[in-house]
C-alpha positions, 0 to 999 in steps of 0.5 A: 731692700735697705732699711731708712735711719733712726733718730734718738735725742736726750735732754737729761740734767745730770745725766751722761746724754752721749751714753744714753744716746749711744745705747739709744742708737744700739736699739735702733741699729736695725734702721741703719748700719752705714754711719753713726753719729752723735752730738752732745752740748755742755750748755756752751759748745756742740761737739760731733763725733761720726763715722762711717760704720755700725754704732759699736765700731764707731764709738769707744769709751774715749769718744764718749767720754769726750762727748760731755753733757745733759743734752744729746742728738744721735743717728744711725743711716741706711743711705736713701738720699746722698752717697754713702759717704763720710760727708753724708753722716748724720748730724749735719751741723750749721749756725742759727741765729747765734747758735749751732744746730745739730740735725737729724733726719729719718725719712726723705724729702720729696722736694729736695731738687727745689729746695736747693734751687733756693738755697742757690738762688738766695746765697748764690754758688758759694755754699757754707756749712755742710753743703759747702763740706760735700753733703748731698742729703736732704739734710744737709739741705734742711741745715742750709734753709734754717741758716738762711731764714734765721738771718733773713726771715724767709727764703728768696725767691721762693714762691710762697703763694704757690698752692700743692695738694699739701698747701691747705695742710700748713697752718699761718706762721705764729709769728710771721712778723718777727724780725730776724735774726730769728731763734731756732724755734722760730726758724723751724716754724718757717721752714717746716711748712717748706718741706714736702715728703717724709721727716721725723727730725730731731735736732738741738741747739746748746740749750734746747732739744727739738722734735718735728714730725711731718703731717703725714706722720710717714715714720714714726717718732716717740716721746719718753720720760726720764726720772730727770729729763725726756728722751726723744726717740724712732722707736718705743723699744729704744726708750726702753733700753735706756730706762725711759717711760713711754709718754706718746707719740709726737704727733703729725704736724708737731714741733716739740721743744724740751729745755729747762722750762720744760716740754712746750708743743706747737702744731705747724701743720694739721695732721693727715695720718699716713703712716708706713704699713712696712714699719709694721711688715718688716722695718720697726723691731718687733717689740716696739709699738706704733700708733698703740699697736704691737709690732710682733702681734701685728705680724703674728696677726699677718701670719694667721690672715696668710694662712686663711687666705693661702692654706696647704697641705703640710708638715711643717712651717718654718721662718726665714729668720729672724724678720720672717718668724712672727708670722710664721709663728701665726701661720703655725697658729692658725693653720694647726700645721707645727712650727719648727725651726728649720733654719739657722741664722749666723748673726755674725754675717753682714746683710745680704743686700750691701753685696754688690754683685749676684753672686756675692749676694748669693754667697752671702744668703748661704752664710747666713742661713743654713738649713737643719737637715734633721728637721726638714728632710723629707717634711712638706714645708711651709716657708713663711717671710715677710717680702720678697724684692729681687727673689735672691734670698727666696731662690737660694733659699728654696734650693737650700731647702731641697738640697737638704732633703724638703719633700716640698717648699711652699712659700708664703709671703706676709705681705702683698707684692713689692710693685712701686718704689718708696719716695718717703725713707725706704731704699727698695730696689729700682722697678727694674729689680722688683720681681714683681713688677715684671712678672705674675705670682705664678712666674715668681714661683717658678723663678724661685722654684717653689712648689706654690707662692702665696702673697697676703693681700693688701686688705688682709695686711691693713686689717691685720695692722689695726689701723684704718686703711686711709691712715696708712701708706700702702704706695710699694704695694698699691701705688697710692702715693699719699704725698706727691712724688718728686717729678725729677730726681734729687740733687747731687754733689756740692761745691767744695768747702768754703769754711770748716767750723771748730768742731771734734770729728772723726773721719775715715775717706770721702766721695761724692754722689753721682748724677741721678738716672731718671726712669719713668714708672709705670704701673704693671699688669700683672694678670697678663704675667711678664711684659718684660721676658723678652727684649722685643716686649720692652716697646710694649711696656712704655706708658703709652703702650701699656695704657698706665694712667697719667700720674703714674707716667710722670713718676721717676725712679732713680738709678741705685747709684743715684743720690739715695738718703 
């Protein structure tokens, strides 16, 4: 499982905005490790510095010293649409109404193909901006839309009268009669209603910081107050790191503008909350708060609920560090079984999901986690983790624990089985790689070699979050998508560059994304075991044979080498 992105923005006269953004991105590094970038302005020019790598690898004192000004936006990236190349690092640049736009995005659009086709119909094949320079992300498409709409007032060949499931959410544009060229604010109010999917956007021009969130509020976005300014960030923990006071969440369907005149708010859509429940399970930092709820308290509650749903007679509860630790503590407290540190994590080892082969992934697991023999030898263990995706980590972990002398290994997962792909900003493995789509719980237990296996129920997970089920997106567990998934894959690739603006940027390598391989998505029948255990059974798993619902058969699942942001 791969994570999404983190966004950060600062408007603070008298402060070094780029350094504040640097520390804010450091606090959001867990949301993306592929690339990092910062754009800043002194009021007349925007400079961008971005590259592949971690925040600490991309920026040094010289780079930050060049990024002067009191206004900045920043981004850390994990690719879920668009290949992991330098061209796809953010912020994205583009001209808008005599100004320069620097745009960052957390989330994933579901109508990128339709938007890209409209960009082509409006501007032809000779694309400019980030698309012309080789970017294949939905963020670059948004930047292109902003440029075109600001110049023309509308998007040519776009059916503004078309109605879809989300059309009723979007509000009439207040200044619909304004003549182009349009300001960035007016342009945003016309472009945002064209977007479908998940988007938490932080962007700026030479004078104003902007932030916007999709009507469902899938990805978090918060507003904070500095002594001499304002901060916008993906998570409240990033506000704490830079000394900002939490003010409130950016509301779903809200656009805010921050400049010398203060903070202005407007709504382009009616909220219909469907926040990502996986933020509570794994994605967000444990020291952050989402929708007023402490993430670490939620994970403790998930562990306690797991203990009630799947009790076991054991001697010790241990966690798969660090993501499973809060739930393991909750499990121990609720069950009365002592908690201990049975595994030590090497924090200097990279994440195992980025390794290209299963052999290297398993080697990475052994380098990252080491059992403490003195703690676990002869013990009946409860091992708590947040999720199982492919099963590689748990399989290697159970083997290591047995080799270290564990008498029994009982695996407990503080979320339900991951069954469905995410189209809103988390790059899960493909359906073929998700272990729970092809195996029953008992088959998974046998595959990873555990003595028993228990998953938290959907109801238990939702109750622990403290949110109403209707205000959460649980699609990766249930297949119930609040926003219609894309019927076709995303657009990949772009024409060659036609012009490049004079901005300061750093570059290491280049590349292009490949075309997506589309697969049908069908709802698995877990009660019947694995429909894909034998090649002869593959035909029985087709949408028609499996009796999957019509809407499920129409979905598609991009292959891992296809476009991903």
